C-alpha positions as CSV (number, residue, x, y, z in Angstrom):
1,M,-3.7,-16.9,9.3
2,A,-5.1,-13.8,7.6
3,R,-8.4,-13.6,5.8
4,P,-8.3,-13.9,2.0
5,T,-8.9,-11.0,-0.2
6,A,-9.9,-11.0,-3.9
7,P,-7.6,-13.2,-6.0
8,S,-5.0,-11.4,-7.9
9,E,-2.9,-12.3,-11.0
10,A,0.4,-12.6,-9.1
11,P,1.8,-12.5,-5.6
12,L,2.3,-9.0,-4.2
13,L,5.0,-8.3,-1.6
14,L,4.5,-5.3,0.6
15,F,7.7,-3.9,2.2
16,D,9.0,-0.9,4.1
17,G,10.1,1.4,1.3
18,E,12.4,3.3,3.7
19,C,14.3,0.3,5.1
20,G,17.8,-0.6,3.9
21,L,17.2,-4.3,4.7
22,C,13.9,-4.4,2.9
23,S,15.3,-2.6,-0.1
24,A,18.2,-5.1,-0.2
25,A,15.7,-8.0,0.1
26,V,13.6,-6.7,-2.8
27,Q,16.7,-6.4,-5.0
28,F,17.8,-9.9,-3.9
29,I,14.4,-11.3,-4.9
30,L,14.4,-9.4,-8.2
31,K,17.6,-11.2,-9.2
32,R,16.4,-14.6,-8.3
33,D,12.7,-14.6,-9.3
34,R,13.3,-16.3,-12.7
35,R,9.6,-16.6,-13.4
36,R,9.2,-12.9,-12.6
37,R,6.0,-13.6,-10.7
38,L,6.4,-11.4,-7.6
39,R,5.2,-7.8,-7.7
40,F,6.1,-5.2,-5.1
41,A,4.6,-2.2,-3.3
42,A,5.9,-0.2,-0.4
43,L,3.8,-0.3,2.8
44,Q,3.8,3.5,2.6
45,T,1.8,3.5,-0.6
46,E,-2.0,3.9,-0.8
47,L,-2.2,0.3,-2.0
48,G,-0.1,-0.9,0.8
49,R,-2.1,0.9,3.4
50,E,-5.4,-0.3,1.9
51,I,-4.3,-4.0,2.0
52,M,-3.1,-3.6,5.5
53,A,-6.3,-2.0,6.7
54,A,-8.5,-4.5,4.8
55,Q,-6.7,-7.3,6.7
56,G,-7.2,-5.6,10.1
57,L,-3.5,-4.8,10.3
58,D,-2.1,-1.4,11.4
59,P,-1.2,0.5,8.2
60,S,1.3,2.5,10.2
61,D,3.2,-0.7,11.3
62,L,6.1,-0.7,8.9
63,R,7.8,-3.6,10.7
64,T,5.6,-6.2,9.0
65,M,6.3,-7.8,5.6
66,V,3.1,-8.7,3.9
67,L,2.6,-11.1,1.0
68,R,-0.8,-11.3,-0.8
69,T,-0.8,-14.6,-2.7
70,E,-2.4,-15.1,-6.1
71,L,-5.3,-16.8,-4.3
72,G,-5.8,-13.7,-2.2
73,E,-4.5,-15.1,1.1
74,V,-2.5,-12.5,3.1
75,L,0.6,-13.7,4.9
76,V,2.6,-11.7,7.4
77,R,6.1,-11.7,8.9
78,S,7.9,-15.0,8.6
79,D,5.1,-16.6,6.7
80,A,5.4,-13.8,4.1
81,A,9.2,-14.1,3.9
82,L,9.1,-17.9,3.5
83,A,6.4,-17.7,0.8
84,A,8.5,-15.2,-1.1
85,A,11.5,-17.5,-0.8
86,G,9.3,-20.2,-2.3
87,E,9.0,-18.2,-5.5
88,L,12.8,-18.1,-6.0
89,R,15.1,-20.5,-7.8
90,W,17.1,-23.2,-6.1
91,P,18.7,-23.1,-3.6
92,W,16.8,-20.2,-2.1
93,R,13.4,-21.9,-2.2
94,W,14.7,-24.5,0.2
95,A,14.3,-21.8,2.9
96,T,10.7,-22.9,2.9
97,V,11.7,-25.9,5.1
98,L,11.9,-23.4,7.9
99,R,8.1,-23.5,8.0
100,W,8.6,-26.6,10.2
101,I,9.8,-24.2,13.0
102,P,6.7,-23.1,14.9
103,R,5.4,-19.7,13.8
104,P,5.7,-18.1,17.2
105,L,9.4,-18.9,17.3
106,R,9.9,-17.7,13.7
107,D,8.0,-14.5,14.3
108,T,9.9,-13.8,17.5
109,V,13.1,-13.8,15.5
110,Y,11.4,-11.8,12.7
111,R,10.2,-9.1,15.2
112,L,13.7,-8.9,16.7
113,I,15.3,-8.3,13.4
114,A,12.5,-5.8,12.4
115,K,13.0,-3.9,15.6
116,Y,16.7,-3.3,15.0
117,R,16.8,-3.3,11.2
118,H,17.4,0.5,10.9
119,R,20.4,0.3,13.2
120,L,21.8,-2.8,11.6
121,F,21.0,-1.9,7.9
122,R,21.3,1.7,7.0
123,P,18.9,3.0,4.4
124,P,20.4,3.4,0.9
125,A,21.8,6.9,0.1
126,S,19.4,7.1,-2.8
127,C,16.1,5.4,-3.6
128,F,16.3,2.1,-5.4
129,M,15.2,2.4,-9.0
130,P,14.3,-0.8,-10.7
131,Q,15.6,-1.7,-14.1
132,P,13.2,-0.8,-16.9
133,E,12.3,-4.4,-17.4
134,D,11.2,-4.7,-13.7
135,A,9.5,-1.3,-13.4
136,Q,6.0,-2.7,-14.1
137,R,6.4,-5.1,-11.2
138,F,6.3,-2.2,-8.8
139,L,2.8,-1.0,-7.9
140,G,1.4,1.9,-6.0
């Protein structure tokens, strides 16, 4: 488990801003986060690199989803994905039951998908631009 950082006002999800799967995941979350709590930043941003470095993570490792909770805890890989799912409306939040699967097994599957994500999910032809009502949720 990662070391906590200073508490923040809302969970922050760091994602690979050049990945088609990651972009699709962010868009999926935006449509289903009714409470509009999650904020987002690309791993490639200064903020993303700072959070990664502060946690002892390699800032150049773009294969790792990172979620900083409102309590300042930093979750990575499958823990981050499942915590993000917990912020969504039903039935998506039920994905959190997958926490019962041992983390090493979950993270093995996560790493396998991350390794081949650029082959399986092409990057979008143009950068995703959030709707005006969601623009303030993107940092960095």
